[in-house]
N, C-alpha and C positions, 0 to 999 in steps of 0.2 A: 759540442758537448761542454758542459760546465763541471769542473771538479768540485765535488761537494764535501767529502770527508774521507778520513782514513780510520779504519777500525782495528783496534788491538784487542786481543784476548787477555783478560785479567783474572788473577787468582782470587782477589777479594775486592768487591765493588766499592765498599765504604772506604777502605784504606787507599784505594787508587784514586777515588774522587777527592779525598782529602789531600793527597799528594799534588794532584794537578791544580786544585783550587788554592791551597795554602802555599805551596812551594813555587808554583809556576804562574799563579795569578789568573788561571783560566776561570771562566764562569760556567756553572752548571746550567744548561738550558732546559733539559728534560730528562726524565728517567722513567722507564716502564718495563713491565714484564712482557715477554714474548712466549706465552704458554706453548704454542705449537712447536717451538724450537727448544723448549726447556731451557730458556735463557732469559737474561735481563740485560738491557742496554741503557746506557746513559750517554748523552751528548754534551760536550763542552766546547767552548770557543774562546777566542781572545777578544780584546777590546774592540778591534776593528771588524770582528766577525768575518775574517778573511776566508776561513773554512772551519770545519768542525772535526773534533776528535770523538769517535764513537768508542766507548768502552763496552766490551761484550763479555759477560760472565756466563759460561756454559755450566749449568747445574749438572752434577754427576761426572764432570771431567776431573779426574783426580791426579793425572800426571801430565806434565808439560815438558816437551822437549825444546831445546834451543831452536828458535825459528818459528815455533808455534804462535808467538805473540802477534804477528801480523795476521789479522783476520781477513780484511779486504779493503779495497779502494772503492770509492763510489763516485759516479758521474751522473749528472742529470741530462736527459735526452728529451727532445721534442716528441718524437714518435717512436715508442718502444718497439712496436711490431716491425716497423721499417728498419730500425737499427739491427734487430735480431735477425731479420731476413738477410740483410747485407753481411752481417758477421758470418752466418752460415754459408753464404755464397763464397766468402773469402776463406773458408776453412777454419774459422775460429770455433773452438769448443764452447758450446752452450752448456753450462753446468746445471742451470735451472731455467726452465721456460718461464715466460711472464706469469705473474700471479700477484695477488694482493693479500697482505697479512690481515688477520682478524683485527678489526678496529682501525685498520689503515685506510687511507684514502687514495694512495697512489700505487700504480702497478710497478713491479720491479722484476728484474731477471738477473741472472749471474752468468758471466762468461769467464773463461780462464785465459790468462796471458801465456806466452810460450814457456814460462817457468812454473806454471801451475798456480800462480797467484790469482785468487778470486777477485773479480771486478763486478761490482754491483751497478746495474744500470737502472736509474729511477726515472720514470716518465714524469715530465714537468706537469705541474698542476698545483692544486691547493696543498700547502704543507700542513 
C-alpha cells in the first residue's frame, strides 16, 4: 500500500485554501464538487508532492464537534477486491464496499480502524 492523503473536514473551503496556500505554502492541485455526497473537495500538496491534504466541505453540516475535523486517511492499493476480501477475513469493518464516484476513474472503498477512523482504499490506476 502507498499512503496518499489525509482528509480534514472544513467549515469554509475558500478560507481554508487561502490559509494552507498563503500561510503554509501548499499548492492547490484540484478542486471539485461531489454532488452524490453533497460535498466539495480540494487537494493540496507541498513542493515535493510527498502526499496530499484533502479538504472536505460537507454542505448542510452546521455543527462541528472537536474531533470532527479528521475525515479520513487514504491508501492506494493494487487490487481493491483482494484487499477488501482480506480485510473481511481478518475481521476489519468495511464501511463502504467498492464503488466509483460519478466522473471518477478509480474504484474506492472505505474501512474503519479500531478507533472508528475511516480509511479510504483507492485502487491503483489512472489518476
